C-alpha positions as CSV (number, residue, x, y, z in Angstrom):
1,M,26.0,167.7,-129.9
2,T,25.1,165.0,-132.3
3,L,27.6,162.6,-133.7
4,L,26.6,164.0,-137.3
5,K,27.1,167.6,-135.9
6,R,30.5,166.2,-134.6
7,L,31.7,165.1,-137.8
8,A,30.5,168.2,-139.6
9,L,32.5,170.3,-137.0
10,L,35.4,168.1,-137.4
11,A,35.3,168.9,-141.2
12,W,35.6,172.4,-140.7
13,L,38.1,172.3,-138.2
14,L,40.8,170.2,-140.3
15,P,42.8,171.9,-142.8
16,T,42.7,169.7,-145.5
17,S,43.6,170.4,-149.2
18,T,39.7,169.7,-150.1
19,F,38.4,172.2,-147.9
20,A,38.4,175.1,-150.0
21,A,35.2,173.4,-151.7
22,G,33.3,174.4,-148.4
23,Q,35.0,177.6,-147.0
24,P,32.5,179.8,-145.8
25,N,32.3,183.8,-146.2
26,I,33.4,186.0,-143.7
27,L,31.9,189.3,-142.7
28,M,33.4,191.3,-140.0
29,I,31.3,194.4,-138.5
30,L,33.1,197.0,-136.0
31,A,31.2,199.6,-134.8
32,D,33.0,202.9,-133.8
33,D,32.9,203.9,-129.9
34,L,29.6,202.0,-129.1
35,G,29.4,201.4,-125.6
36,F,28.9,197.8,-123.8
37,S,25.0,198.1,-123.2
38,D,24.0,200.4,-126.0
39,I,22.4,197.5,-127.9
40,A,19.1,195.8,-126.9
41,S,20.8,192.5,-126.9
42,F,23.5,193.7,-124.4
43,G,20.7,195.7,-122.4
44,G,20.2,199.0,-124.1
45,E,16.9,200.9,-124.9
46,I,18.0,201.5,-128.4
47,A,15.9,199.5,-131.2
48,T,18.5,197.2,-132.6
49,P,16.7,194.5,-134.4
50,S,19.5,193.6,-137.0
51,I,22.0,193.0,-134.4
52,D,19.4,191.4,-132.1
53,Q,18.9,188.8,-134.5
54,L,22.4,187.9,-134.9
55,A,22.4,187.5,-131.2
56,R,19.6,185.1,-131.0
57,Q,21.1,183.1,-133.9
58,G,24.7,183.1,-132.6
59,V,26.3,183.8,-129.4
60,R,27.1,186.9,-127.2
61,L,30.5,187.2,-125.7
62,S,30.4,188.8,-122.3
63,S,34.0,188.9,-121.8
64,F,35.4,190.2,-125.1
65,Y,38.1,192.9,-125.1
66,A,39.5,194.9,-127.7
67,A,42.1,198.1,-126.8
68,A,41.4,201.1,-125.2
69,A,41.1,203.3,-128.2
70,C,40.3,202.5,-131.9
71,S,43.1,202.3,-134.1
72,P,45.2,199.8,-131.6
73,T,42.2,197.8,-131.9
74,R,42.0,197.9,-135.3
75,S,45.9,196.9,-135.6
76,M,45.0,193.9,-133.6
77,L,41.9,192.9,-135.5
78,I,44.1,193.1,-139.0
79,S,47.1,191.4,-138.0
80,G,46.1,189.2,-134.9
81,T,49.2,190.6,-133.0
82,D,49.7,192.6,-130.0
83,S,49.0,196.6,-131.0
84,H,52.5,197.5,-129.3
85,L,54.3,195.0,-131.7
86,V,52.7,196.1,-135.0
87,G,52.9,199.9,-134.5
88,L,50.1,201.0,-132.7
89,G,51.7,201.2,-129.2
90,S,50.0,204.5,-129.2
91,M,47.7,206.8,-131.6
92,A,49.2,208.5,-134.6
93,E,47.2,211.6,-133.0
94,V,48.8,211.2,-129.6
95,L,52.4,210.9,-130.8
96,P,53.0,214.7,-131.7
97,F,52.5,215.4,-127.9
98,S,54.5,212.8,-126.7
99,P,58.2,213.1,-127.7
100,R,59.8,210.4,-125.7
101,L,57.5,207.7,-127.8
102,Q,58.6,209.0,-131.4
103,G,60.8,207.0,-133.1
104,R,60.4,204.1,-130.9
105,P,59.8,200.6,-132.6
106,G,56.1,199.7,-132.5
107,Y,55.1,203.2,-131.7
108,E,55.2,204.1,-135.6
109,G,51.4,205.3,-135.6
110,Y,50.8,202.8,-138.5
111,L,50.6,199.5,-139.2
112,N,54.2,198.5,-139.8
113,Q,55.6,195.8,-142.3
114,R,56.0,193.2,-139.0
115,A,52.2,192.7,-139.1
116,Q,50.8,190.3,-140.9
117,S,47.5,190.7,-142.7
118,I,44.2,188.6,-142.0
119,A,43.2,189.9,-145.6
120,Q,46.3,188.9,-147.3
121,R,46.3,185.4,-145.4
122,L,42.8,184.9,-146.4
123,K,43.4,186.1,-150.0
124,D,46.3,184.0,-150.2
125,G,44.0,181.0,-149.1
126,G,41.4,181.3,-151.9
127,Y,39.2,184.2,-150.9
128,V,38.4,188.0,-152.3
129,T,38.5,190.6,-149.7
130,Y,36.7,193.6,-149.3
131,M,36.8,196.5,-147.1
132,A,34.5,199.8,-146.5
133,G,34.3,202.3,-144.0
134,K,37.2,203.5,-141.2
135,W,41.0,202.5,-141.7
136,H,42.8,204.4,-139.1
137,L,46.0,202.5,-139.9
138,G,48.1,204.8,-141.8
139,K,47.7,207.6,-144.3
140,A,50.7,207.9,-146.4
141,A,51.2,205.8,-149.8
142,G,51.3,202.1,-149.1
143,Q,49.8,202.2,-146.1
144,G,46.0,201.9,-146.8
145,P,43.7,198.8,-147.1
146,E,44.8,198.0,-150.8
147,A,48.5,197.7,-149.5
148,W,47.1,195.1,-146.9
149,G,45.4,192.6,-148.9
150,F,42.2,193.9,-149.8
151,D,41.1,193.4,-153.4
152,H,38.9,196.6,-152.9
153,S,38.2,199.2,-150.8
154,F,36.3,202.2,-149.9
155,S,38.1,203.8,-147.0
156,L,38.2,206.8,-144.5
157,L,41.9,206.8,-143.7
158,D,41.3,209.7,-140.6
159,G,40.1,208.3,-137.2
160,G,36.9,210.4,-137.3
161,A,35.0,212.6,-139.6
162,S,31.6,214.6,-140.1
163,H,29.2,211.3,-141.4
164,F,28.0,213.9,-144.1
165,K,29.9,214.9,-147.4
166,P,32.8,217.0,-146.1
167,L,32.1,220.7,-146.1
168,A,34.6,222.6,-148.8
169,G,36.6,225.3,-147.1
170,S,36.0,224.5,-143.6
171,Q,39.2,224.7,-141.1
172,V,37.2,221.9,-138.7
173,R,39.2,218.8,-138.4
174,I,36.5,216.2,-139.3
175,E,35.4,218.1,-142.1
176,N,39.3,217.8,-143.7
177,V,39.6,214.1,-144.1
178,S,40.8,211.7,-146.7
179,Y,38.6,209.0,-148.7
180,R,40.1,206.5,-150.8
181,E,38.6,203.8,-153.1
182,D,41.3,201.4,-153.9
183,G,44.1,203.8,-152.9
184,K,42.8,206.5,-155.1
185,P,40.8,210.1,-153.7
186,V,37.3,210.1,-154.6
187,D,34.5,212.6,-154.7
188,L,31.7,212.2,-152.6
189,P,28.1,212.7,-153.7
190,D,26.3,215.4,-152.1
191,T,23.8,212.6,-150.6
192,F,26.6,210.9,-148.7
193,F,26.3,209.7,-145.2
194,S,28.9,207.4,-143.9
195,S,26.7,204.0,-142.7
196,N,24.9,203.9,-146.1
197,A,27.8,204.7,-148.2
198,Y,30.0,202.0,-146.8
199,T,26.6,199.5,-146.8
200,D,26.3,200.3,-150.5
201,K,30.0,199.6,-151.2
202,L,30.5,196.5,-149.5
203,I,27.1,195.1,-151.5
204,G,28.5,196.2,-154.4
205,Y,31.8,194.6,-153.9
206,I,30.0,191.3,-152.9
207,D,28.2,191.3,-156.1
208,A,30.7,192.1,-158.2
209,G,32.9,189.4,-156.8
210,R,30.2,186.7,-157.4
211,S,31.6,185.4,-160.5
212,S,34.8,184.6,-159.2
213,G,33.3,181.7,-157.3
214,K,35.5,182.5,-154.3
215,P,34.4,182.7,-150.8
216,F,34.7,186.6,-149.5
217,F,36.0,188.1,-146.7
218,A,34.1,191.6,-146.1
219,Y,35.2,194.2,-143.4
220,A,32.2,196.6,-142.7
221,A,34.3,199.3,-140.4
222,Y,31.4,201.8,-139.5
223,T,32.2,204.8,-138.2
224,A,29.0,205.3,-136.2
225,P,28.5,206.1,-133.5
226,H,31.8,207.8,-133.4
227,W,31.1,211.5,-133.0
228,P,30.1,214.3,-134.4
229,L,26.6,212.8,-133.5
230,Q,24.7,213.1,-136.4
231,A,22.2,211.2,-138.5
232,P,19.7,211.3,-141.4
233,D,16.8,213.6,-140.5
234,A,14.4,210.5,-140.8
235,Y,16.0,209.2,-137.5
236,L,16.6,212.4,-135.7
237,D,13.5,212.7,-133.6
238,K,12.9,208.9,-133.1
239,Y,13.7,209.1,-129.4
240,R,12.3,212.5,-128.9
241,G,11.8,212.9,-124.9
242,R,13.4,209.1,-124.0
243,Y,16.3,210.5,-122.0
244,A,14.6,213.5,-120.4
245,G,14.8,211.0,-117.1
246,G,18.8,211.9,-117.0
247,Y,21.9,210.0,-116.9
248,D,20.8,207.7,-113.5
249,V,17.5,206.5,-114.8
250,I,18.6,205.3,-118.0
251,R,21.5,203.8,-116.5
252,T,19.7,201.8,-113.8
253,E,17.0,200.6,-116.4
254,R,20.0,199.2,-118.5
255,L,21.5,197.5,-115.3
256,E,18.1,195.4,-114.9
257,R,18.1,194.5,-118.4
258,I,21.4,193.3,-118.3
259,K,20.7,190.9,-115.4
260,Q,17.4,189.8,-116.9
261,L,19.2,188.9,-120.2
262,G,21.8,186.7,-118.1
263,L,24.8,188.7,-119.1
264,F,25.7,189.3,-115.2
265,A,24.4,188.1,-111.9
266,Q,21.5,189.3,-110.3
267,D,23.6,190.2,-107.2
268,F,26.2,192.1,-109.7
269,A,27.4,195.3,-108.0
270,P,28.0,198.0,-111.2
271,A,30.7,200.5,-111.0
272,P,29.1,203.6,-109.2
273,P,29.5,207.0,-111.5
274,A,33.2,208.5,-111.4
275,D,34.4,211.7,-109.7
276,V,35.1,213.5,-112.8
277,P,34.6,217.5,-113.7
278,G,31.2,218.2,-115.2
279,K,27.6,218.4,-113.4
280,R,25.4,215.9,-112.3
281,W,21.8,215.6,-113.8
282,A,20.2,217.3,-110.8
283,Q,22.7,220.4,-111.1
284,L,21.4,221.0,-114.6
285,S,19.2,224.1,-115.5
286,D,16.4,223.0,-117.6
287,A,18.0,224.5,-120.6
288,E,21.1,222.3,-120.0
289,R,19.1,219.2,-119.5
290,E,17.2,220.1,-123.0
291,V,20.9,219.9,-124.8
292,E,22.1,216.8,-123.0
293,A,18.8,214.9,-123.5
294,R,19.0,215.7,-127.1
295,K,22.3,215.0,-127.9
296,M,21.4,211.3,-126.5
297,E,18.8,211.0,-128.5
298,I,20.8,211.9,-131.6
299,Y,23.3,209.1,-130.3
300,A,20.6,206.8,-130.2
301,A,19.4,207.7,-133.5
302,M,23.0,206.9,-134.8
303,V,23.0,203.4,-133.2
304,E,19.4,202.5,-134.9
305,H,20.7,203.7,-138.4
306,L,23.9,201.7,-137.9
307,D,21.4,198.7,-137.1
308,M,19.4,199.1,-140.3
309,N,22.2,199.3,-142.6
310,I,23.4,196.2,-140.8
311,G,20.1,194.7,-141.7
312,R,20.9,195.6,-145.0
313,L,23.7,193.7,-145.2
314,I,22.1,190.7,-143.9
315,T,19.2,191.1,-146.1
316,H,21.3,191.3,-149.0
317,L,23.4,187.7,-148.1
318,K,20.0,186.0,-147.6
319,Q,18.6,187.3,-151.1
320,I,21.9,186.0,-153.0
321,G,22.0,182.9,-150.8
322,E,25.1,183.1,-148.8
323,Y,23.7,184.0,-145.3
324,D,23.7,180.4,-144.0
325,N,27.2,180.0,-145.3
326,T,28.6,183.1,-143.8
327,L,30.4,183.8,-140.3
328,I,29.3,187.0,-138.8
329,V,31.2,189.0,-136.0
330,F,29.7,191.9,-134.5
331,M,31.9,194.1,-131.9
332,S,32.8,197.3,-130.8
333,D,36.5,199.1,-131.1
334,N,36.6,200.2,-127.4
335,G,34.2,201.5,-124.9
336,A,32.2,204.5,-125.0
337,A,33.8,207.5,-125.9
338,G,33.7,210.3,-123.0
339,E,36.1,213.2,-124.6
340,D,34.7,216.4,-125.1
341,H,35.8,216.4,-128.4
342,A,35.0,220.4,-129.3
343,K,38.1,221.1,-127.3
344,G,40.2,220.2,-129.8
345,Y,38.5,222.1,-132.6
346,S,37.5,226.0,-133.1
347,P,33.7,226.4,-132.3
348,S,33.9,229.6,-133.7
349,D,34.3,227.9,-137.5
350,A,32.0,229.4,-140.0
351,H,30.7,226.5,-141.2
352,T,29.7,224.9,-137.7
353,D,26.5,225.3,-136.4
354,N,25.7,223.9,-133.0
355,A,22.3,225.6,-132.6
356,L,19.9,223.1,-130.9
357,A,17.7,222.8,-133.8
358,N,20.4,221.8,-136.0
359,L,22.0,219.3,-133.9
360,G,22.7,216.1,-135.6
361,R,22.6,217.7,-138.9
362,K,25.3,218.8,-141.3
363,G,27.6,221.4,-140.0
364,S,27.0,220.5,-136.1
365,N,29.9,219.2,-134.4
366,V,29.1,217.6,-130.8
367,S,29.8,214.6,-128.6
368,Y,27.5,213.5,-125.8
369,G,30.3,213.7,-122.9
370,Y,31.4,211.9,-120.0
371,R,28.3,211.4,-118.3
372,W,26.3,209.7,-121.3
373,A,29.3,207.6,-122.0
374,E,29.0,206.5,-118.5
375,V,25.6,205.2,-119.1
376,S,26.5,203.7,-122.6
377,S,29.4,201.9,-120.4
378,T,27.0,200.5,-117.9
379,P,27.3,198.5,-115.8
380,M,31.2,198.6,-116.3
381,S,33.7,201.3,-114.7
382,L,35.3,204.4,-116.8
383,V,35.4,204.5,-120.8
384,K,37.2,204.5,-123.7
385,G,40.9,205.5,-123.5
386,T,41.4,203.8,-120.0
387,S,42.2,200.2,-119.2
388,A,39.3,200.0,-116.9
389,E,36.7,197.4,-118.0
390,G,34.5,200.4,-119.3
391,G,37.5,201.1,-121.7
392,I,38.2,197.8,-123.0
393,A,35.3,195.4,-122.4
394,V,33.2,195.6,-125.6
395,P,29.8,194.1,-126.7
396,A,30.6,191.1,-129.0
397,I,28.6,188.7,-131.3
398,I,29.5,185.9,-133.5
399,R,27.1,184.1,-135.6
400,L,28.8,180.9,-137.1
401,P,27.7,179.4,-140.4
402,A,24.6,177.5,-140.1
403,R,26.0,173.9,-141.3
404,L,28.1,174.1,-138.1
405,G,24.7,173.6,-136.0
406,A,26.1,175.5,-132.9
407,A,23.7,176.4,-130.3
408,Q,22.0,179.7,-130.6
409,G,20.9,182.6,-128.4
410,R,23.3,181.6,-125.5
411,V,25.7,183.9,-123.7
412,L,29.4,182.9,-123.4
413,H,31.2,183.9,-120.6
414,G,34.6,182.8,-121.4
415,Y,37.3,185.4,-122.3
416,G,38.4,186.5,-125.6
417,R,40.2,189.4,-127.5
418,V,40.2,191.1,-130.6
419,D,43.5,189.5,-131.5
420,D,41.9,186.3,-131.6
421,L,39.5,186.9,-134.4
422,A,42.1,186.5,-137.2
423,P,43.6,182.8,-136.2
424,T,39.7,182.0,-135.6
425,F,38.8,183.3,-139.4
426,L,41.7,181.2,-140.6
427,A,40.7,178.0,-138.5
428,L,37.1,178.4,-139.9
429,A,38.3,178.7,-143.5
430,G,40.7,175.6,-142.9
431,L,43.9,177.2,-143.4
432,P,46.9,177.0,-140.9
433,T,47.5,179.4,-138.3
434,G,50.8,178.7,-137.6
435,D,52.6,179.6,-140.5
436,T,53.7,182.6,-140.2
437,P,55.0,184.3,-143.6
438,A,58.4,185.4,-143.7
439,G,59.6,188.7,-142.0
440,K,55.9,189.0,-140.0
441,L,55.3,188.1,-136.5
442,P,53.3,185.4,-135.3
443,F,49.6,185.8,-134.0
444,T,49.4,186.5,-130.4
445,G,45.8,185.7,-130.4
446,Q,44.4,182.1,-130.4
447,S,41.3,180.9,-132.5
448,L,38.2,181.2,-130.3
449,L,36.2,178.2,-132.2
450,P,36.7,175.7,-129.5
451,M,34.8,178.1,-127.2
452,L,32.2,179.0,-129.8
453,T,31.4,175.5,-130.5
454,G,31.2,174.2,-127.2
455,Q,34.6,172.1,-127.4
456,A,36.0,174.3,-124.6
457,P,34.8,176.5,-121.9
458,G,37.3,179.4,-123.2
459,R,40.8,179.9,-122.4
460,T,42.0,181.1,-118.9
461,P,43.1,185.2,-119.6
462,Q,46.7,185.6,-119.1
463,V,47.6,189.0,-120.6
464,A,48.6,192.1,-120.5
465,S,48.3,195.5,-122.3
466,E,48.7,199.0,-122.3
467,L,47.7,202.5,-124.0
468,F,48.2,206.3,-122.9
469,G,50.1,205.3,-119.8
470,Q,47.3,202.9,-118.2
471,P,48.5,199.5,-118.2
472,Y,46.7,196.3,-116.8
473,V,47.6,192.9,-116.1
474,R,45.2,189.6,-116.3
475,D,45.8,186.2,-114.9
476,G,42.5,184.4,-114.8
477,D,40.2,186.0,-112.6
478,W,42.4,188.7,-111.1
479,K,43.3,192.0,-113.0
480,L,46.0,194.5,-111.8
481,V,45.5,197.9,-113.5
482,S,46.1,201.4,-113.4
483,A,43.2,203.4,-114.7
484,Y,42.8,207.3,-114.2
485,A,39.3,208.8,-114.8
486,P,39.2,211.3,-117.3
487,D,39.3,215.0,-116.5
488,G,39.0,216.5,-120.0
489,S,42.9,216.8,-120.5
490,P,44.3,215.1,-123.3
491,P,46.0,211.4,-122.8
492,N,48.9,211.8,-120.9
493,P,51.1,208.8,-121.2
494,D,53.6,210.0,-118.6
495,Q,51.5,210.0,-115.5
496,P,52.9,207.6,-112.9
497,Y,51.0,204.5,-112.3
498,R,48.6,203.6,-109.7
499,W,47.8,200.1,-109.3
500,R,44.8,198.5,-108.3
501,L,43.8,195.0,-108.0
502,F,40.4,193.2,-108.4
503,N,38.6,189.7,-108.5
504,L,36.7,190.2,-111.5
505,S,34.8,186.9,-110.8
506,R,33.3,188.7,-108.1
507,D,33.7,192.4,-108.8
508,R,33.5,193.0,-112.7
509,G,32.4,196.4,-111.8
510,E,36.0,197.1,-110.3
511,T,34.6,198.7,-107.1
512,H,36.6,196.9,-104.5
513,D,40.1,197.3,-104.2
514,L,42.2,194.3,-102.9
515,A,45.5,195.5,-103.5
516,A,46.7,196.4,-100.1
517,E,45.2,193.1,-99.1
518,Q,46.9,190.8,-101.7
519,L,50.5,192.3,-101.5
520,D,52.3,189.0,-103.0
521,R,49.6,188.9,-105.7
522,V,50.3,192.5,-106.8
523,A,54.0,191.9,-106.6
524,T,53.5,188.5,-108.9
525,L,51.7,190.5,-111.3
526,K,54.1,193.5,-111.4
527,A,56.5,191.2,-112.3
528,T,54.6,189.7,-114.9
529,W,53.9,193.4,-116.0
530,Q,57.4,193.8,-116.4
531,R,57.9,190.8,-118.5
532,Y,55.3,191.9,-121.3
533,V,57.2,195.5,-121.1
534,E,60.4,193.8,-122.1
535,W,58.7,191.5,-124.6
536,A,56.3,194.2,-126.1
537,G,58.8,197.3,-126.2
538,V,56.5,199.3,-124.3
539,V,57.9,202.6,-123.2
540,E,56.9,203.3,-119.7
541,P,56.2,206.7,-118.1
542,P,59.7,208.1,-116.6
543,V,58.7,208.0,-112.8
544,Q,57.1,204.8,-111.4
545,P,56.4,204.1,-107.8
């Protein structure tokens, strides 16, 4: 790095009173249930030119982590703090089935008042703040984004919804959802489609706020490609025939591209397909293969359509002269979703039309199932809802403002987690990260700027977490984890732990359990886990080995 660039970097990192004049905009883009290898710059076959542009101009993070499911990740993104401390020790949707978690601190199912808000911190530091998309951090009055520092917001309060305008009169849960703008109910137009609408709103908010002269923090919380699998008609046939070869063919192709892109070593051993209920491709009839391939075609269409909308945001920032002065972060909220969500809804609802010809259109209601989720998670083990790498390792891209002169197109292998983003945003904005507001919890995350700017290789991971009774402890390269392959049942936080030990520097695919060979290390990591349980207030299953 040249002396000039080092001086420029120093000016960005020092939180001085005159810093506000150079504060960057911040655009946080969150995809929903996107798998590790779905986008092209992470090995996928899906066309994602806008996201890939960010990868070329920024850095890709091969070891970036979220929670195992959506609302806990979102709580850490907004608060910069471990989800067990700020109300999302479990998801609101799971609490009714887990009586022992109900009423326990940290298990409120919404963002509690101990949490900081990165939106409020940035607002207090001179930013205008906007949000459009899925909130999923509380539905009651005073729990929406308008209560957490967002000047303007257009939000889906629920965890999932039809991507079209909800169908009046339907009893299907994805049609009975709550949209709010600045906290007030809104009527959606007949032309509503989620990704388009969220992009339109953010662009409108950014334009309306330009006269303030303030930098913006914009949070684009897209619901694609979360089920139900739906896309505009113009996209539905873009991938016709692409997935006719089945799960293993696509998985093998992705693995080779991942190695070519430098995300993993050439001798990397991927996780094998899990032993879960359901047929393999060779066991499917021709009619079943047609349906399965169609689901993945629609999923790919959703991802490409999402990418198009991200491209609209990028293009607009360029048109108004703000692109070079904007930090852009792109990530997924968890691993690929393998659940068969239709089990939770009535297939006989008169408003549901899952005929093959209607899949992907209004009224259809399908997910793509475990085997395609496993493909999306290539080369990781398992999927969303588990503490295996396929549940918590997510694709992440960070593009720094142009004035930092950071290296472009690189792959960074250093560790990062979603709660690191809030302190990163504050540090880049020249605002103090250690000044915790009264009554709030301090950040558990750490700024990623030293790693992003080449000043440090990345911190050594020393973390623990848990969701749905599936814990893990990470200490450097070592990971102690209890992760269960989904069997189609709802999450069961009462299942006993089944600890396994992996050296992720050699075995990111989690294929070789070393627990029996490393008894002392297992004991040390178990002790670390118990310290975390006490610190975070984790409610453990009643019986443990």
